[in-house]
C-alpha positions as CSV (number, residue, x, y, z in Angstrom):
1,X,130.9,110.8,42.4
2,X,129.0,111.4,39.2
3,X,128.8,107.6,38.4
4,X,127.2,106.9,41.9
5,X,124.7,109.8,41.5
6,X,123.7,108.5,38.0
7,X,123.5,104.9,39.2
8,X,121.4,105.8,42.3
9,X,119.0,108.0,40.3
10,X,118.4,105.3,37.7
11,X,117.8,102.7,40.3
12,X,115.4,105.1,42.1
13,X,113.5,105.6,38.9
14,X,113.3,101.8,38.2
15,X,112.1,101.2,41.7
16,X,109.4,103.9,41.6
17,X,108.0,102.5,38.3
18,X,108.2,98.9,39.5
19,X,104.6,97.6,39.8
20,X,105.2,95.0,42.5
21,X,105.0,95.7,46.1
22,X,107.4,93.8,48.3
23,X,107.9,93.9,52.1
24,X,111.3,95.8,52.1
25,X,110.5,98.3,49.4
26,X,110.5,101.2,51.9
27,X,113.9,100.3,53.1
28,X,115.3,100.4,49.6
29,X,113.7,103.8,48.9
30,X,114.9,105.2,52.2
31,X,118.5,104.0,51.5
32,X,118.5,105.1,47.9
33,X,117.3,108.6,49.1
34,X,120.2,108.5,51.7
35,X,122.7,107.6,49.0
36,X,121.4,110.4,46.7
37,X,121.8,112.9,49.5
38,X,125.5,111.8,50.1
39,X,126.3,112.4,46.5
40,X,125.1,116.0,46.9
41,X,126.8,116.7,50.2
42,X,130.3,116.0,48.8
43,X,132.6,113.1,49.5
44,X,130.5,110.3,51.3
45,X,131.5,108.3,54.3
46,X,132.6,104.9,52.8
47,X,131.2,102.7,55.6
48,X,127.8,104.5,55.3
49,X,127.9,103.8,51.5
50,X,128.5,100.2,52.0
51,X,125.9,99.8,54.7
52,X,123.3,101.5,52.5
53,X,124.4,99.1,49.6
54,X,123.9,96.1,51.8
55,X,120.5,97.3,53.0
56,X,119.4,98.1,49.4
57,X,120.7,94.6,48.1
58,X,118.9,92.8,50.9
59,X,115.7,94.7,50.3
60,X,115.5,94.3,46.5
61,X,117.9,91.5,45.8
62,X,115.3,89.1,44.7
63,X,113.6,91.4,42.3
64,X,115.2,90.4,39.1
65,X,113.9,93.4,37.1
66,X,116.0,95.6,39.5
67,X,119.1,93.5,39.2
68,X,120.9,95.6,36.6
69,X,120.2,98.9,38.5
70,X,121.4,97.3,41.7
71,X,124.6,96.0,40.0
72,X,125.4,99.5,38.7
73,X,125.0,101.1,42.1
74,X,127.3,98.3,43.6
75,X,129.9,98.9,40.9
76,X,129.8,102.7,41.7
77,X,130.2,102.1,45.4
78,X,133.2,99.9,44.7
79,X,135.0,102.7,43.0
80,X,135.5,104.3,46.3
81,X,137.8,101.6,47.3
82,X,137.7,97.9,48.3
83,X,135.7,96.6,51.2
84,X,137.6,96.5,54.5
85,X,139.3,93.2,55.3
86,X,137.8,91.1,58.1
87,X,139.1,91.6,61.6
88,X,141.1,88.8,63.0
C-alpha cells in the first residue's frame, strides 16, 4: 500500500507542475485523487484500482514527461495481483 501511495503522490505532483494543458487532464487528476483516497481508507478494491489506472493511462498516456510516473503507478497497482483473465 505504501508503494502505491508514494507512486500516486509522485504522479500527482508531476501532473500538477506539468505546464501543458490537455483535454483529459481533469480525468487524470480526479482518478489520481480517487487512488490517493483508496490508499488512506485501507485495502482498496482491486477492480476499482485497475479501472482508475486505465482511465489515468488513457488520459495522460501520450504525455511523455509523465510516462515514468504512470509506469510507477501501474507497477504499484500490479502488486495487488494479476489482472483477471478474460471471460470465455
